[in-house]
N, C-alpha and C positions, 0 to 999 in steps of 0.2 A: 584783567586776569592774566596770570603768568602763563608761559608756554607749558610749564610743567602741569599746571592745573588743567589746561586745555587738553593736554595729551592723556591725562588720566581720566578725563570725562566725568568729573565728580558731579554729584547731584545735590546742590546745597539745600534744596527744598524737600529732599527725600521722597521724590515722586516715584522712583523706580524700586526694584527689588535691591536691597542693600543689606550689608552686614557690617558690624563694627570691625575696624582694623586698627593698626598702629601707625601713626604718622612719624615723620622724621624727628620731631621733638618729643616723642614718647606719648603724645596725647591720642585720644581716640578719634578716629575719622571714620567716615562712611565710605565703603567700597562697594561698587556695583556688583551684583551677582545675578546672572540670568538663570534660566531654568524653569522647569514646570512648577505648578502649585504643589503645596504639601499634599501628602496622600490622604489625610483626613478631609481636606477640602474637596478633593476629587471624589472620594467615596460619598460624602454628604450630598454633593451636587448630583452625582449619578443616582443616588437613592431617591432623591426628590423627583427626578425625571421618571424613575420607575413607578413611584406612587401616582404621578400624574398620568402616565400611560395606563396604569391599572384603572384609574377613575374613568378615563376615556373608554376603556373596554367595557366597564360596567354600565356606562351611559348608553352604549350600543345595545346591551342586553335589556336595559330598562326600556329603551325606545322600541325594541322588537316586541317586548311583552305588551307594551301599551297598544301596539298595532294588532296583536293577535288575541288580546284578552276576550274579545267578543266572538272569536271563531271557535265555538265549542263543538260544531259538527253534530249537534244533537246530543252531545255528552253533557256531563255536569259542568256547572259554572263554579266560580270560587265560593259563592254563597253556600253551595251544597257540600263542599268538601273541606273547607278550611275550618280548623279548630282554633278559635282565638285563645282558648285557655292554654293550649300547648304553645302557641306563639308567645303568649305572655310569659310563660315560664322560660322559654328560650331567651326572651329579651332580658329577663332578670339575670339569667346566667351570664349572658355576654356582657351586660353592663357591670355586673359584679366582677367579672374577670378584668374589665378595664380599670376598675378601682384598685384591685390587688396588683395589677401590672404597674400602676402609678406608685403604689407602696414599694414595689420591688425597685423601681427607679430611684426612689428616695433612699432606700437601703444601700444602693450602689453608691450614691453620693456620700453617704455617711460611712462607707466601707464596713458595713455590718453584714457578714456572710450569713449568719443564722437567719436573720430577718429576711435577707434576700432569698434564701432557699425556701423559707416558709411562704413568702408572698408569691414566688414563682410556682411552687407546688399547688397553691390554692388557685392561681390563675389557670394552671393546667387542668385541674379538676373541673372548674367552671366551664372551660372550653370543651373538655371531653363530654361533659353532660349535655351541653348545647348540641354537640355533634351527634351524640347518641339519640337525642330527641328528634333531630332532623332526619336521621336515617330511619328511625321508627315511623315517622310520618311518611316518608317515601315508600317504605315497605308496605305500609297499610294501604296507600293509594294503589300501588301496583297489584296488591292482592285482590283488590276490589275491581280490577280491570281498568283502572284510571292511570295507566302508564303514559309516558311521553308520546307514544304512538297513537293514543286515542284521539287526540285533537290538536290543532295548532295552539290553542290556549294552554293545554297541558305541556306541550313541547316548550313553549316560552317559559312556563312556570318552572319546570324541571331544570331548564338551562340556566335561568337566572339564580334560583335558590341553590342549585347544585354547584354553580361556579363559586358562590360565596362559601359554601361548605368546603370546597376544595382549598380555598384560601385559608380557612380556619384550620384544616388539617395540616397544611404547610406551616402555619404559625405554631401549631403545637409541636411539630418536629423541630422547628427553629428554637422554640422555648427550651426543649430538652437539651439541644446543642449548647445554648447559652449557659445553662446550669453546669454542664460538663466542662465548658471552657473556664468558667469562674473557679470551679473545683481544681482544675489542672493548672491554670495560669494565674489565678488571682485577679485582682482589679487592675490589670494592665491597661495602657492607653488604648490599644487596638480592641481589647475586649469591651471597654467602655463605649467606644464608638459603635460597635456592633449591637450593644445593648440599647443604645439610643435609637438605632435604626429599627430594631425589633419593636420597641415601644411605639414608634410612629406607625409601623405597619399594623400592630394590633389595634391601636386606637382608630386607624382608618377603617378597619373591618367593622368596628362598632358603629361608626358613622354610616357606613354603607348599609348595615343591618337596620338601622333606624329608618332610613329611606325605603328599604325593602319592606319592612313591616308596614309602613304607611301605605305605600303604593299597592303592594300585593295583598296583604292580609286585611288591613282595616277597610280600604276602599273596596276590595274584592268581596268581602263578607257583608258589606252594607246592603240593606234591603233596597 
């Protein structure tokens, strides 16, 4: 190896960060380039950490509910207050919104704005209907005197289901923001990255709801 090569610190195996340059003979060479990772990599990595931390938080709520489910303090149990028909409609709405969110992602890949807006609007309607049914259930329980202060079981129920409802609310606001950004900026690279993050977030809510439906409603309403 010549002194010139040693001084430049070339990486013949391209193991480091590098970019193409121009050699003395006019050919392309690899020059080292230090620095942080690209922004899209940092954003993607950070968002996955957010999702994992969110799952850890929900795991804590699930664990608390499992401990408190039998502490009714003489009040009603899940079998007496849960309406599986309403829970089934909520499930259909949320799973349907997951399907239309997938259609919106496909429309983004095909750069079809009208299909994107249609799929996102349908996703919003499904999510809003789910949220309305959940709020109606909460209002009915509170009106009957079965609020979160009635027993430890109801406190755990309202905390777990309510936390999921807050996430759905945040997702609906994010959905409207994504529609506005596509309208204003088009399918730019940064907008596409945010749309991917939104899709991951929305599908994660569906997975959490399936676990919630099983642990809270189906098991709780079982004789």
